[in-house]
ChimeraX commands (.cxc) that place a marker at each C-alpha (Angstrom):
marker #1 position 0.14,0.02,-0.51 radius 0.5
marker #1 position 1.02,3.66,-0.97 radius 0.5
marker #1 position 2.23,6.08,1.43 radius 0.5
marker #1 position 0.66,9.22,2.21 radius 0.5
marker #1 position 1.91,12.69,0.06 radius 0.5
marker #1 position 4.61,14.12,1.88 radius 0.5
marker #1 position 5.47,18.00,0.50 radius 0.5
marker #1 position 8.85,19.58,0.94 radius 0.5
marker #1 position 11.35,21.41,-0.76 radius 0.5
marker #1 position 8.48,22.59,-3.35 radius 0.5
marker #1 position 8.29,19.29,-4.07 radius 0.5
marker #1 position 5.16,16.30,-4.17 radius 0.5
marker #1 position 6.66,13.37,-2.32 radius 0.5
marker #1 position 5.19,9.13,-1.62 radius 0.5
marker #1 position 6.23,7.55,0.90 radius 0.5
marker #1 position 7.17,4.41,-0.51 radius 0.5
marker #1 position 9.14,2.09,2.55 radius 0.5
marker #1 position 10.94,2.22,6.27 radius 0.5
marker #1 position 14.80,1.30,6.49 radius 0.5
marker #1 position 14.08,0.43,10.14 radius 0.5
marker #1 position 18.54,-0.64,9.38 radius 0.5
marker #1 position 19.82,3.30,9.10 radius 0.5
marker #1 position 15.50,4.58,10.91 radius 0.5
marker #1 position 15.20,6.04,7.67 radius 0.5
marker #1 position 12.48,6.58,5.43 radius 0.5
marker #1 position 12.02,6.17,1.69 radius 0.5
marker #1 position 10.35,9.04,-0.27 radius 0.5
marker #1 position 9.50,9.02,-4.36 radius 0.5
marker #1 position 9.05,11.98,-6.28 radius 0.5
marker #1 position 5.51,11.98,-8.12 radius 0.5
marker #1 position 5.14,15.57,-9.35 radius 0.5
marker #1 position 8.46,15.96,-11.72 radius 0.5
marker #1 position 10.37,14.02,-14.34 radius 0.5
marker #1 position 11.52,11.42,-13.97 radius 0.5
marker #1 position 16.06,10.84,-13.21 radius 0.5
marker #1 position 18.68,8.83,-15.22 radius 0.5
marker #1 position 19.72,6.35,-12.97 radius 0.5
marker #1 position 23.25,4.58,-13.24 radius 0.5
marker #1 position 23.24,1.13,-13.34 radius 0.5
marker #1 position 25.66,-0.89,-11.16 radius 0.5
marker #1 position 28.50,-0.54,-13.60 radius 0.5
marker #1 position 27.60,3.32,-13.15 radius 0.5
marker #1 position 26.30,3.34,-16.83 radius 0.5
marker #1 position 22.91,5.39,-17.25 radius 0.5
marker #1 position 20.27,2.76,-18.61 radius 0.5
marker #1 position 16.74,4.01,-18.03 radius 0.5
marker #1 position 14.44,7.13,-16.21 radius 0.5
marker #1 position 12.55,6.62,-12.89 radius 0.5
marker #1 position 11.37,8.74,-10.54 radius 0.5
marker #1 position 13.86,10.50,-8.00 radius 0.5
marker #1 position 14.33,9.63,-5.35 radius 0.5
marker #1 position 15.29,10.31,-1.83 radius 0.5
marker #1 position 16.26,9.30,2.65 radius 0.5
marker #1 position 15.17,10.74,4.89 radius 0.5
marker #1 position 17.17,9.94,7.98 radius 0.5
marker #1 position 15.94,10.19,12.17 radius 0.5
marker #1 position 19.11,12.95,12.13 radius 0.5
marker #1 position 19.91,14.20,9.85 radius 0.5
marker #1 position 16.30,15.87,9.15 radius 0.5
marker #1 position 14.15,15.28,12.18 radius 0.5
marker #1 position 11.16,17.91,11.61 radius 0.5
marker #1 position 10.61,16.28,8.20 radius 0.5
marker #1 position 11.44,12.27,9.71 radius 0.5
marker #1 position 8.43,13.42,12.26 radius 0.5
marker #1 position 5.87,14.47,10.06 radius 0.5
marker #1 position 6.91,10.94,8.42 radius 0.5
marker #1 position 5.68,8.93,11.23 radius 0.5
marker #1 position 2.78,11.41,11.98 radius 0.5
marker #1 position 1.45,10.19,8.56 radius 0.5
marker #1 position 2.32,7.14,9.34 radius 0.5
marker #1 position 1.04,6.69,12.62 radius 0.5
marker #1 position -3.09,6.64,11.23 radius 0.5
marker #1 position -2.21,4.46,8.34 radius 0.5
marker #1 position -1.32,1.17,10.23 radius 0.5
marker #1 position -4.05,-1.37,11.16 radius 0.5
marker #1 position -4.88,-2.98,14.44 radius 0.5
marker link #1:1,2 radius 0.2
marker link #1:2,3 radius 0.2
marker link #1:3,4 radius 0.2
marker link #1:4,5 radius 0.2
marker link #1:5,6 radius 0.2
marker link #1:6,7 radius 0.2
marker link #1:7,8 radius 0.2
marker link #1:8,9 radius 0.2
marker link #1:9,10 radius 0.2
marker link #1:10,11 radius 0.2
marker link #1:11,12 radius 0.2
marker link #1:12,13 radius 0.2
marker link #1:13,14 radius 0.2
marker link #1:14,15 radius 0.2
marker link #1:15,16 radius 0.2
marker link #1:16,17 radius 0.2
marker link #1:17,18 radius 0.2
marker link #1:18,19 radius 0.2
marker link #1:19,20 radius 0.2
marker link #1:20,21 radius 0.2
marker link #1:21,22 radius 0.2
marker link #1:22,23 radius 0.2
marker link #1:23,24 radius 0.2
marker link #1:24,25 radius 0.2
marker link #1:25,26 radius 0.2
marker link #1:26,27 radius 0.2
marker link #1:27,28 radius 0.2
marker link #1:28,29 radius 0.2
marker link #1:29,30 radius 0.2
marker link #1:30,31 radius 0.2
marker link #1:31,32 radius 0.2
marker link #1:32,33 radius 0.2
marker link #1:33,34 radius 0.2
marker link #1:34,35 radius 0.2
marker link #1:35,36 radius 0.2
marker link #1:36,37 radius 0.2
marker link #1:37,38 radius 0.2
marker link #1:38,39 radius 0.2
marker link #1:39,40 radius 0.2
marker link #1:40,41 radius 0.2
marker link #1:41,42 radius 0.2
marker link #1:42,43 radius 0.2
marker link #1:43,44 radius 0.2
marker link #1:44,45 radius 0.2
marker link #1:45,46 radius 0.2
marker link #1:46,47 radius 0.2
marker link #1:47,48 radius 0.2
marker link #1:48,49 radius 0.2
marker link #1:49,50 radius 0.2
marker link #1:50,51 radius 0.2
marker link #1:51,52 radius 0.2
marker link #1:52,53 radius 0.2
marker link #1:53,54 radius 0.2
marker link #1:54,55 radius 0.2
marker link #1:55,56 radius 0.2
marker link #1:56,57 radius 0.2
marker link #1:57,58 radius 0.2
marker link #1:58,59 radius 0.2
marker link #1:59,60 radius 0.2
marker link #1:60,61 radius 0.2
marker link #1:61,62 radius 0.2
marker link #1:62,63 radius 0.2
marker link #1:63,64 radius 0.2
marker link #1:64,65 radius 0.2
marker link #1:65,66 radius 0.2
marker link #1:66,67 radius 0.2
marker link #1:67,68 radius 0.2
marker link #1:68,69 radius 0.2
marker link #1:69,70 radius 0.2
marker link #1:70,71 radius 0.2
marker link #1:71,72 radius 0.2
marker link #1:72,73 radius 0.2
marker link #1:73,74 radius 0.2
marker link #1:74,75 radius 0.2
marker link #1:75,76 radius 0.2
view
């Protein structure tokens, strides 16, 4: 199930995953053109939406905003 949309830095981002080992949320841009993604050898291969990690220690306010928006989506 896709997560909520978060607006930050003038863009709209969808929350897609939580990485527990590094306490970070993974966000995917939903309102911009795709960026070129390199493969494991550094060669440009395909266009994908921009992604971003929001770590608890690097961006605490945004991290808390995402935590709060995700709290209402957890099943009982």
